[in-house]
N, C-alpha and C positions, 0 to 999 in steps of 0.2 A: 504493500500500500504506500502511495507516494506521500511525502511530508507536505501537508498543506500550510504549515506555518513558515516554511522557508521562503525568503523573499529577496528580491533584488530592488535596489533603490536608485532612481534616476532623478535628475533635476530637469524639469520641463517648463516651457513657457507657452502662453496662449495670449494672443491679442484680442481683447474684448472690444469689438467694434462699437457696441452700444455705449460703453463707458469711456472708450478711447484710451484704454490703459493696457499696458503689457503686464500680465500677471504671471507669477512664478509659483511652481508647485513642486513638491516631492511626489513622484509617481512610484508607487509601490506595486511591483508585479510579483505574483505568487505562482511560480511554475507548476506547483503541484496540481492546481486546478484551473490555471489560466484566468485568475481573477486579478482585478486591479483596485487600487485605492488612491485617492488624491488628497494631498494635504496642502492647504494654502499657507505658503511660507510667511507672507507679510502679516496676515491676520492670525497666524498660529492656530488654525483650527482645521478640522476635517472638511474638505470641500465635496468629496464623493466617498461614501462608504463602500467597503469592499464588495465588488460585484463583478459579474462577467460582462465583457464588452466585445461584441462581434467585430472581427477584423484586427484585434490587437493580439499579437502573439510574440513569443520570445524573440524570434528571428527578425522582427520588425523594430526591435528596441536597441538602437545604437546611436551614438552621438551624430547628430545631423539629420536623423530620420524624423519623419512627421507621421504621427498616428492620430486618427480621429476618434475622440472619446465622446460619444453622444453629441455629435454634430460640432464638437469643438476641436479644431486642428491643433494638436500639441506637438511642439518641436522639442526633441530631446537635445539638451544643450550640454549636459555633463553627467558623469556617474557620481552618485552622491555618497558612496562609502567604499572603503577599501575591499570589503568582502565581495561586493558586486564587481569591482574592478578586477580583482583576482580571478573570479569565476569567468568573466567575459574574456579575459586575456587569452583563454584557450577555446572555450566553447563558442565564442562569438568573435573569433579572430578575423581581422580584415586583411585583404591583400589586393594588389593591383594586377590586372591582366590586360593584355593587348592582342588583338587579332589583326593580322596583316590583310591587305586588300585582296589577295588571292582567295581568302576564306569567306568573303562576304556572300557569295552565292550559296554557301552552306551554313549561313548564320543561324538559321532556325534549328537545324540539326545539332549544331555545336552547343547552342544555349540549352537545348533539351537534355543533352548529355551532361552538361555542367550541373543542372538541377537534379538530374538522376543520381549524381554522385554526392547529393546532400550539400551542395554549395548554393547559397542563396544569392541571386543577382540583386545587389542592393542599389546599384546605379549603373547606367549604361549610356553611351553616346557614340554615334557615328560622326566622325569629324576628320578634318585635314590638319596635320601637324607640320611644323617646320623643324628643321634639324636642331635649332636652338632649344626647342621644347625638350627634346630627348637629352641634349647635352646638360641641361639643368638637373636632370635626375639620374642619368646613367652615362658614364663616360665610355662605355663599351662601343667601339666603332661599328660593330655589327648591328646595333640598334638603329643606325641611320637608314638601313635598308627597309625599315618599317614605314619610312616617311615618304619622301619624294612628292609631297603634296597630294598624294592619293588618299582615298578614303580608308580609314582604319576604324576599328571599334575598340573603345576603351571601356573597362569594366571595373567595378568595385564588387568583390566577392566576399561573402561572409559565411563562416561556418566553423565547425570544430577543427582546430589545427589547419586552418584554411591555406596557409602559405605552403606547407609541405604537400597537402593533398592536391592543390592546384598544379604544383610543379610535377607531382607524380602523374597526374592526369594528362598533362601535355607532353611529357617526355617519353622517350622510347622505353618499352618494357620487354622482358623476355617472355613472349607468349607461349613458349614451349613449356614453361613451368605452370601454365594454367592461369596466368595473370591476364586481366582484361587488356585489350588492345588500346594503346594510348591515342590521344587525339592526333598527335604527330604521325603515328603509324597509319592512322585512318585517312588523313587528308594530305599528307606530304608526298610528293612524287619522289623525293630523295630524302634519305634519313638525315641529311645534313641541313635540310631546309628549316630555317627558324621562322616558322609561320606563326608561332605563339610566343608570348612573353609572360613571365610571372615574376613578381618580386622575390629575390633570393632569401631575404630574412626580414625580421620585424622592423628593424630600423629603416631599411630601404623602402619597405611597404608603406610605412608612415610618411616618409618623405615624398614618395610618388603619389600617394593618395591626397596629401595636402596640396600638391601641385595641380593634379588633374581634377580632383573633386573637393575643393576647399569648402569648409563649413561657412566661412565668412564671405559675404559678397564683396567686402572691401579687398580681399585677397584674390578675387576671381580673375583668372587669366582667360582671355577670350580665345576659344578654339573655333575655327571656322566650321560651321555646319555644312552639310553636303546637299542641301535642298536645291533642286533644279528649277522648281516652279514652272514646269512645262508638261502639258498633257498629264496631269497628276490628280490624285485625290488624297484625302486625309483619312487615316485610320488611327484610332486611339485604343490601346489595350487598357481596359478599365482597372481601377485599383484592386477589385476583388480577384481578378485574374492574375494580377502581378503577385498578390499575396499568396495565391494558390500555386505559384511557380508554373504558370501555363504559358509564359512568354515564349519559350522555345517551341512548344507545340503549335501555337498560333502562327508564329512567323514561319515555321517549317511548312505548314499547310498553305500559307500565302505563296511562298516561293515555289512549292511543287505545282501550284496552279498556274505558273507562268508569269506571275507578277514580280516586279523588282522593288525592293525596299531601297529607295535612293537617299533617304534621310531618316534618322531615328534618334530620339532623345527622350530621356526620362524627365518628367516635370512634376513638381508638387503644386497643385492648384488650390488656391484659397477660395473662399466663398465669393469674393468679388469677381475673380476671373471666371469661376464656374458659372455665375449668374450671367456674365457678359457673353460668354461663349454659347450658352444654351438659351439666350434670350429669345431666339426665333421660335422656340417651342412653348414659350410662356403664353398661356391662354389658348394654346392649341392642344397640348397634351395634359391630361389631368395629373399625370405623374411627374410634372415638371420639377416640383420641389424635391421629390425623391431622387430624380436624376442629378440635380445639383448636389445633393447630399452624397451620392455615390462618387461623383467626380472629385470631391474634396476629402474623401475618406482615406486617402493614402496616395502614394505615387502612382502616376500613370505613364505610359510610354506612347508618345506620338510618333507617327511614321508618315512619310511621303511615299505614296504608292504610284509606280509607273508601270508601263507595259512596253515590250520591245516593238510591237506593231503600232506605229503611229496612227493607224486608221481606227484603232479601238477607242471607244469612248470610255475612258478609264473610270470616271465616277459612276456611270450607269452600270457597267459590267461588274465593278467591284462591289457595289451595293447588293447586286444579286448574289454574289459570292458570300456576303456576310449573312444574308438570309433575313427572315422576318424578325422584327424586334422582340417578339415573344418566342422564346426558345421552344416552348411546348408546341406551338403551332409549327415552328420550323421542323421539329422532329417528325411531324406527320406529313408535311408537304415537301420539305427540302432537308432531309436528314444529314446531308454531307456539308451543309453550310457551317460557318464558324460559330454562329450563335446557337445553332442546334446542337453542336458538339460540345461547346465549352460554356454556354450560358446556363444560368439557373432560374432567373426570373426576368420579367420585362425590364427591370432596372439593372440587375446584375446579369447582363446578357453578353458578357465577355468583351465586346468591342463596340465602339462608336464609329460610324462611317458617314461621309458626306452624303446627305439625302438628295440634293439637287446637283445637276451637272455644274452649274455656276458656283456652287459652294465649295467644290473641291479645292480649287486654287486659293480661294479666300481663307479657308480653314488652314491650309498648309502655310500660307503667309502669316496667319495669326500666331501660329506656334513657332515657326522657324525664322520669322522676320521681326515679330513684335515681342513675343515672350522671351525668345533667345537673344536677349540684349544685355 
């Protein structure tokens, strides 16, 4: 029987739009039964008594993450005690990963294999790097071959002993001994191809993550996204699907259907952005409020979707591929669509896609030109 008294303590903050105040809390998480409790630091009193909260799990609690607790987006800003820090140093270890341009056509399969090995994708971005970016974090000349201003995917991975496990997953292994085939063996044409990169140790991982995924916007270094804004549409993997580690499955299905993911980035959407983005549905769909709540319930991944045939109307065809908004209807009439396969309800239906042909470009520009600023 698990110990329901054991707890981890985090410092979290929430901006109260009504009061115009930034409020700070101790967030207590009890792994034994996945319950939480909030303590108001300034007023020195319990703000939320111990209870379960859908969407909050141990793997989502790390410095810089945002979790939604009963419609309040809480950002984890620190670990509040040494016992929690010691526990997380191993069980929630973070590492940096990079995928070279040659791998992007297999991105979905790679991400699915990563999560299958119990590594959680805590952040992800497709971008173009310069040689100076790599020189700041790694002096190895071989790393420059990852750049050349071509698209790469950068990752923040979290898990038990994540640094060693990620390096074991990407490196060559002796399959004759019954070990699983590594990602390098699976995707590299030559055993010497450095198609993947992983931080070698804790100190380097911290340095690289601070550079590529800084917690503070003041330290943010601008990496050019890869959006083309040509014959494209927008697809957003919703927070519940990210929390369920479905990102790889969804992207793999998209790529196997002939679509190209030409831009990709994780975003944390607050209530103001969610309301603005979904304003077109206000007064049209009765579930508008619930849609807004889902969008701000955790990180989502926005993608620009294109197709190799320029004659294809991408927004129209991709919307068909996503399927009906209600997954239950999709399972009956179009069972192989994304929402039918990965959705749960009309709100938690795995993905958002542009509804109208003219909205495809506008939504891509909203995420990759306005929000990515």
